[in-house]
N, CA, C and O atoms as CSV, one atom per row, in Angstrom:
chain,resi,resn,atom,element,x,y,z
A,1,MET,N,N,17.026,-0.634,23.826
A,1,MET,CA,C,15.936,0.203,23.904
A,1,MET,C,C,15.295,-0.027,25.040
A,1,MET,O,O,15.316,-1.200,25.413
A,2,ARG,N,N,14.602,0.914,25.854
A,2,ARG,CA,C,13.937,0.755,27.218
A,2,ARG,C,C,12.356,0.997,26.986
A,2,ARG,O,O,11.503,0.238,27.448
A,3,SER,N,N,12.099,2.012,26.303
A,3,SER,CA,C,10.665,2.437,26.192
A,3,SER,C,C,10.170,2.696,24.638
A,3,SER,O,O,10.988,2.980,23.763
A,4,ALA,N,N,8.924,2.587,24.407
A,4,ALA,CA,C,8.562,2.807,23.024
A,4,ALA,C,C,8.432,4.233,22.610
A,4,ALA,O,O,8.113,4.468,21.444
A,5,LYS,N,N,8.643,5.189,23.429
A,5,LYS,CA,C,8.859,6.568,23.075
A,5,LYS,C,C,10.184,6.854,22.269
A,5,LYS,O,O,10.267,7.762,21.441
A,6,GLY,N,N,11.205,5.999,22.587
A,6,GLY,CA,C,12.536,6.212,21.824
A,6,GLY,C,C,12.540,5.666,20.507
A,6,GLY,O,O,13.473,5.928,19.748
A,7,LEU,N,N,11.501,4.862,20.120
A,7,LEU,CA,C,11.498,4.233,18.864
A,7,LEU,C,C,11.244,5.219,17.608
A,7,LEU,O,O,11.575,5.022,16.439
A,8,LYS,N,N,10.537,6.385,18.184
A,8,LYS,CA,C,10.373,7.372,16.968
A,8,LYS,C,C,11.447,7.907,16.212
A,8,LYS,O,O,11.299,8.119,15.009
A,9,GLY,N,N,12.425,8.127,16.747
A,9,GLY,CA,C,13.624,8.749,15.976
A,9,GLY,C,C,14.662,7.740,15.681
A,9,GLY,O,O,15.716,8.140,15.187
A,10,ILE,N,N,14.513,6.595,15.900
A,10,ILE,CA,C,15.640,5.632,15.545
A,10,ILE,C,C,15.575,5.223,14.002
A,10,ILE,O,O,14.513,5.004,13.420
A,11,LYS,N,N,16.603,5.162,13.520
A,11,LYS,CA,C,16.778,4.850,12.000
A,11,LYS,C,C,17.298,3.556,11.702
A,11,LYS,O,O,17.236,3.129,10.549
A,12,ALA,N,N,17.829,2.856,12.670
A,12,ALA,CA,C,18.224,1.549,12.601
A,12,ALA,C,C,17.329,0.611,12.091
A,12,ALA,O,O,16.123,0.838,12.185
A,13,LYS,N,N,17.756,-0.454,11.541
A,13,LYS,CA,C,16.924,-1.368,10.969
A,13,LYS,C,C,16.520,-2.456,12.068
A,13,LYS,O,O,15.350,-2.828,12.158
A,14,LYS,N,N,17.534,-2.958,12.905
A,14,LYS,CA,C,17.135,-3.851,13.914
A,14,LYS,C,C,17.607,-3.304,15.305
A,14,LYS,O,O,18.614,-2.608,15.436
A,15,ILE,N,N,16.840,-3.661,16.263
A,15,ILE,CA,C,17.308,-3.285,17.733
A,15,ILE,C,C,16.941,-4.431,18.725
A,15,ILE,O,O,16.245,-5.370,18.339
A,16,THR,N,N,17.355,-4.363,19.856
A,16,THR,CA,C,17.073,-5.339,20.944
A,16,THR,C,C,16.435,-4.652,22.096
A,16,THR,O,O,17.056,-3.690,22.548
A,17,TRP,N,N,15.307,-4.974,22.651
A,17,TRP,CA,C,14.586,-4.536,23.614
A,17,TRP,C,C,15.392,-5.042,24.987
A,17,TRP,O,O,15.640,-6.207,25.299
A,18,GLN,N,N,15.694,-3.944,25.642
A,18,GLN,CA,C,16.445,-4.385,27.078
A,18,GLN,C,C,15.799,-5.021,27.945
A,18,GLN,O,O,16.399,-5.882,28.589
A,19,LYS,N,N,14.557,-4.797,28.168
A,19,LYS,CA,C,13.683,-5.701,29.067
A,19,LYS,C,C,13.746,-7.023,29.001
A,19,LYS,O,O,14.016,-7.651,30.024
A,20,ASP,N,N,13.506,-7.695,27.766
A,20,ASP,CA,C,13.313,-9.045,27.624
A,20,ASP,C,C,14.151,-9.546,26.473
A,20,ASP,O,O,13.933,-10.636,25.944
A,21,GLU,N,N,15.151,-8.696,26.082
A,21,GLU,CA,C,16.257,-9.229,24.972
A,21,GLU,C,C,15.551,-9.443,23.612
A,21,GLU,O,O,16.181,-9.970,22.695
A,22,ALA,N,N,14.318,-9.069,23.455
A,22,ALA,CA,C,13.531,-9.281,22.203
A,22,ALA,C,C,14.053,-8.600,21.063
A,22,ALA,O,O,14.294,-7.398,21.172
A,23,LYS,N,N,14.256,-9.172,20.023
A,23,LYS,CA,C,14.882,-8.568,18.687
A,23,LYS,C,C,13.719,-8.125,17.926
A,23,LYS,O,O,12.810,-8.912,17.659
A,24,ILE,N,N,13.702,-6.799,17.534
A,24,ILE,CA,C,12.705,-6.259,16.745
A,24,ILE,C,C,13.287,-5.459,15.456
A,24,ILE,O,O,14.361,-4.858,15.485
A,25,VAL,N,N,12.470,-5.527,14.365
A,25,VAL,CA,C,12.996,-4.823,13.097
A,25,VAL,C,C,12.018,-3.834,12.807
A,25,VAL,O,O,10.877,-3.853,13.269
A,26,ARG,N,N,12.555,-2.806,11.896
A,26,ARG,CA,C,11.692,-1.610,11.551
A,26,ARG,C,C,11.338,-2.020,10.037
A,26,ARG,O,O,12.147,-2.485,9.234
A,27,ILE,N,N,10.068,-1.777,9.814
A,27,ILE,CA,C,9.396,-1.918,8.468
A,27,ILE,C,C,9.225,-0.480,8.071
A,27,ILE,O,O,8.508,0.291,8.709
A,28,PRO,N,N,9.935,-0.124,6.947
A,28,PRO,CA,C,9.939,1.224,6.480
A,28,PRO,C,C,8.516,1.614,5.841
A,28,PRO,O,O,7.773,0.859,5.215
A,29,GLU,N,N,8.299,3.059,6.165
A,29,GLU,CA,C,6.985,3.530,5.498
A,29,GLU,C,C,6.972,3.300,4.049
A,29,GLU,O,O,7.975,3.262,3.336
A,30,GLN,N,N,5.592,3.128,3.621
A,30,GLN,CA,C,5.517,2.714,2.264
A,30,GLN,C,C,4.727,3.856,1.534
A,30,GLN,O,O,3.977,4.590,2.177
A,31,PHE,N,N,4.919,4.008,0.073
A,31,PHE,CA,C,4.279,5.014,-0.621
A,31,PHE,C,C,3.609,4.393,-1.696
A,31,PHE,O,O,4.079,3.322,-2.081
A,32,LYS,N,N,2.499,4.891,-2.321
A,32,LYS,CA,C,1.840,4.645,-3.447
A,32,LYS,C,C,1.967,5.509,-4.471
A,32,LYS,O,O,1.711,6.694,-4.263
A,33,ILE,N,N,2.368,5.090,-5.706
A,33,ILE,CA,C,2.547,6.017,-6.658
A,33,ILE,C,C,1.623,5.600,-7.812
A,33,ILE,O,O,1.478,4.456,-8.244
A,34,THR,N,N,1.042,6.685,-8.221
A,34,THR,CA,C,0.042,6.691,-9.328
A,34,THR,C,C,0.832,7.328,-10.526
A,34,THR,O,O,1.435,8.388,-10.354
A,35,PRO,N,N,0.832,6.727,-11.659
A,35,PRO,CA,C,1.859,7.193,-12.757
A,35,PRO,C,C,0.990,8.438,-13.599
A,35,PRO,O,O,-0.239,8.498,-13.647
A,36,ALA,N,N,1.721,9.183,-14.096
A,36,ALA,CA,C,1.118,10.161,-15.120
A,36,ALA,C,C,0.279,9.504,-16.010
A,36,ALA,O,O,0.477,8.308,-16.224
A,37,THR,N,N,-0.687,10.132,-16.598
A,37,THR,CA,C,-1.704,9.618,-17.560
A,37,THR,C,C,-1.834,10.681,-18.629
A,37,THR,O,O,-1.738,11.875,-18.346
A,38,ARG,N,N,-2.046,10.259,-19.822
A,38,ARG,CA,C,-2.641,11.278,-21.054
A,38,ARG,C,C,-3.900,10.573,-21.487
A,38,ARG,O,O,-3.915,9.386,-21.811
A,39,GLU,N,N,-4.954,11.362,-21.476
A,39,GLU,CA,C,-6.177,10.861,-22.220
A,39,GLU,C,C,-6.563,11.812,-23.369
A,39,GLU,O,O,-6.505,13.030,-23.203
A,40,VAL,N,N,-6.876,11.375,-24.295
A,40,VAL,CA,C,-7.597,12.290,-25.442
A,40,VAL,C,C,-9.293,12.139,-25.307
A,40,VAL,O,O,-9.904,11.082,-25.463
A,41,ILE,N,N,-9.788,13.224,-25.038
A,41,ILE,CA,C,-11.231,13.169,-24.995
A,41,ILE,C,C,-11.760,13.701,-26.471
A,41,ILE,O,O,-11.520,14.795,-26.982
A,42,ALA,N,N,-12.451,12.748,-26.942
A,42,ALA,CA,C,-13.054,12.943,-28.158
A,42,ALA,C,C,-14.033,14.170,-28.296
A,42,ALA,O,O,-14.714,14.565,-27.349
A,43,ALA,N,N,-14.051,14.722,-29.500
A,43,ALA,CA,C,-15.136,15.950,-29.768
A,43,ALA,C,C,-16.332,15.479,-29.576
A,43,ALA,O,O,-16.511,14.266,-29.676
A,44,THR,N,N,-17.421,16.368,-29.253
A,44,THR,CA,C,-18.764,16.044,-29.100
A,44,THR,C,C,-19.589,17.025,-30.057
A,44,THR,O,O,-19.210,18.189,-30.181
A,45,ASP,N,N,-20.542,16.626,-30.629
A,45,ASP,CA,C,-21.223,17.256,-31.513
A,45,ASP,C,C,-22.718,17.085,-31.148
A,45,ASP,O,O,-23.120,16.153,-30.453
A,46,ASP,N,N,-23.617,18.179,-31.736
A,46,ASP,CA,C,-24.952,18.054,-31.331
A,46,ASP,C,C,-25.726,17.224,-32.442
A,46,ASP,O,O,-25.089,16.542,-33.245
A,47,GLU,N,N,-27.009,17.290,-32.471
A,47,GLU,CA,C,-27.682,16.415,-33.531
A,47,GLU,C,C,-27.610,16.844,-34.839
A,47,GLU,O,O,-27.924,16.040,-35.716
A,48,PHE,N,N,-27.163,18.249,-35.221
A,48,PHE,CA,C,-27.154,18.741,-36.382
A,48,PHE,C,C,-25.565,18.441,-37.010
A,48,PHE,O,O,-25.184,18.782,-38.130
A,49,GLY,N,N,-24.863,17.809,-36.111
A,49,GLY,CA,C,-23.406,17.774,-36.584
A,49,GLY,C,C,-22.330,18.914,-36.293
A,49,GLY,O,O,-21.131,18.894,-36.568
A,50,ASP,N,N,-23.057,19.893,-35.678
A,50,ASP,CA,C,-22.128,21.138,-35.281
A,50,ASP,C,C,-21.203,20.496,-34.073
A,50,ASP,O,O,-21.634,19.636,-33.305
A,51,ILE,N,N,-19.939,21.011,-34.021
A,51,ILE,CA,C,-19.111,20.578,-32.816
A,51,ILE,C,C,-19.461,21.518,-31.735
A,51,ILE,O,O,-19.444,22.742,-31.856
A,52,VAL,N,N,-19.827,20.764,-30.506
A,52,VAL,CA,C,-20.214,21.510,-29.292
A,52,VAL,C,C,-18.782,21.628,-28.487
A,52,VAL,O,O,-18.542,22.724,-27.981
A,53,SER,N,N,-18.014,20.791,-28.367
A,53,SER,CA,C,-16.803,20.865,-27.657
A,53,SER,C,C,-15.713,20.132,-28.546
A,53,SER,O,O,-15.974,18.999,-28.950
A,54,PRO,N,N,-14.540,20.710,-28.858
A,54,PRO,CA,C,-13.378,20.046,-29.671
A,54,PRO,C,C,-12.776,19.158,-28.896
A,54,PRO,O,O,-12.839,19.184,-27.667
A,55,GLU,N,N,-12.000,18.106,-29.733
A,55,GLU,CA,C,-11.160,17.025,-29.013
A,55,GLU,C,C,-10.096,17.823,-28.057
A,55,GLU,O,O,-9.635,18.926,-28.354
A,56,ARG,N,N,-9.827,17.213,-27.053
A,56,ARG,CA,C,-8.855,17.870,-26.035
A,56,ARG,C,C,-7.985,16.810,-25.428
A,56,ARG,O,O,-8.196,15.623,-25.678
A,57,GLU,N,N,-7.008,17.200,-24.633
A,57,GLU,CA,C,-6.344,16.192,-23.864
A,57,GLU,C,C,-6.411,16.514,-22.439
A,57,GLU,O,O,-6.414,17.679,-22.043
A,58,ALA,N,N,-6.469,15.430,-21.609
A,58,ALA,CA,C,-6.599,15.526,-20.068
A,58,ALA,C,C,-5.236,14.753,-19.542
A,58,ALA,O,O,-5.060,13.544,-19.690
A,59,ILE,N,N,-4.369,15.585,-18.950
A,59,ILE,CA,C,-3.191,14.981,-18.530
A,59,ILE,C,C,-3.208,15.021,-16.879
A,59,ILE,O,O,-3.531,16.015,-16.228
A,60,THR,N,N,-2.877,13.992,-16.431
A,60,THR,CA,C,-2.805,13.837,-14.855
A,60,THR,C,C,-1.138,13.540,-14.613
A,60,THR,O,O,-0.387,12.784,-15.229
A,61,GLN,N,N,-0.900,14.372,-13.561
A,61,GLN,CA,C,0.584,14.294,-13.179
A,61,GLN,C,C,0.654,13.106,-12.224
A,61,GLN,O,O,-0.291,12.683,-11.557
A,62,GLU,N,N,1.963,12.598,-12.246
A,62,GLU,CA,C,2.233,11.508,-11.419
A,62,GLU,C,C,2.049,11.961,-9.716
A,62,GLU,O,O,2.450,13.044,-9.290
A,63,ASN,N,N,1.527,11.160,-9.058
A,63,ASN,CA,C,1.249,11.425,-7.665
A,63,ASN,C,C,1.826,10.398,-6.751
A,63,ASN,O,O,1.747,9.195,-7.000
A,64,LYS,N,N,2.445,10.915,-5.622
A,64,LYS,CA,C,3.084,9.997,-4.485
A,64,LYS,C,C,2.264,10.161,-3.236
A,64,LYS,O,O,2.287,11.258,-2.678
A,65,VAL,N,N,1.511,9.139,-2.721
A,65,VAL,CA,C,0.824,9.155,-1.490
A,65,VAL,C,C,1.363,8.206,-0.543
A,65,VAL,O,O,1.738,7.078,-0.864
A,66,LYS,N,N,1.399,8.717,0.721
A,66,LYS,CA,C,1.932,7.795,1.791
A,66,LYS,C,C,0.792,6.814,2.196
A,66,LYS,O,O,-0.261,7.122,2.754
A,67,ALA,N,N,1.222,5.509,1.790
A,67,ALA,CA,C,0.256,4.424,2.139
A,67,ALA,C,C,0.330,3.773,3.592
A,67,ALA,O,O,-0.550,3.023,4.014
A,68,SER,N,N,1.414,4.116,4.283
A,68,SER,CA,C,1.465,3.342,5.594
A,68,SER,C,C,2.624,3.981,6.274
A,68,SER,O,O,3.564,4.311,5.551
A,69,ASP,N,N,2.707,4.215,7.600
A,69,ASP,CA,C,3.793,4.708,8.448
A,69,ASP,C,C,4.757,3.488,8.769
A,69,ASP,O,O,4.473,2.294,8.677
A,70,ALA,N,N,6.014,4.079,9.183
A,70,ALA,CA,C,7.037,2.975,9.447
A,70,ALA,C,C,6.565,2.272,10.796
A,70,ALA,O,O,6.000,2.939,11.663
A,71,LEU,N,N,6.792,0.996,10.946
A,71,LEU,CA,C,6.345,0.374,12.370
A,71,LEU,C,C,7.630,-0.643,12.610
A,71,LEU,O,O,8.551,-0.861,11.823
A,72,TRP,N,N,7.438,-1.156,13.823
A,72,TRP,CA,C,8.526,-2.082,14.480
A,72,TRP,C,C,7.684,-3.346,14.699
A,72,TRP,O,O,6.502,-3.237,15.025
A,73,THR,N,N,8.231,-4.475,14.537
A,73,THR,CA,C,7.641,-5.917,14.651
A,73,THR,C,C,8.825,-6.730,15.253
A,73,THR,O,O,10.023,-6.487,15.107
A,74,LEU,N,N,8.227,-7.786,15.987
A,74,LEU,CA,C,9.059,-8.828,16.599
A,74,LEU,C,C,9.676,-9.720,15.459
A,74,LEU,O,O,9.003,-9.953,14.455
A,75,THR,N,N,10.829,-10.173,15.588
A,75,THR,CA,C,11.455,-11.147,14.788
A,75,THR,C,C,11.510,-12.452,15.366
A,75,THR,O,O,11.326,-12.547,16.579
A,76,ARG,N,N,11.748,-13.528,14.647
A,76,ARG,CA,C,11.807,-14.981,15.255
A,76,ARG,C,C,13.204,-15.509,15.318
A,76,ARG,O,O,13.420,-16.634,15.769
């Protein structure tokens, strides 16, 4: 590899830099996954005991968020 511009499209895990023969490795991008949840929200009532809002479910879908980009680092 001759320049940093060429690193963007490379999918190899290890490469050697031509200029100084340095060995570098690719650290893949990382994702953070929040699991799906199910929560039961209790019914609420007023001071007279009348139901103001009934018991209900709140469901959150699983979510996948990119936590970091792929990067290259030197090896020893």
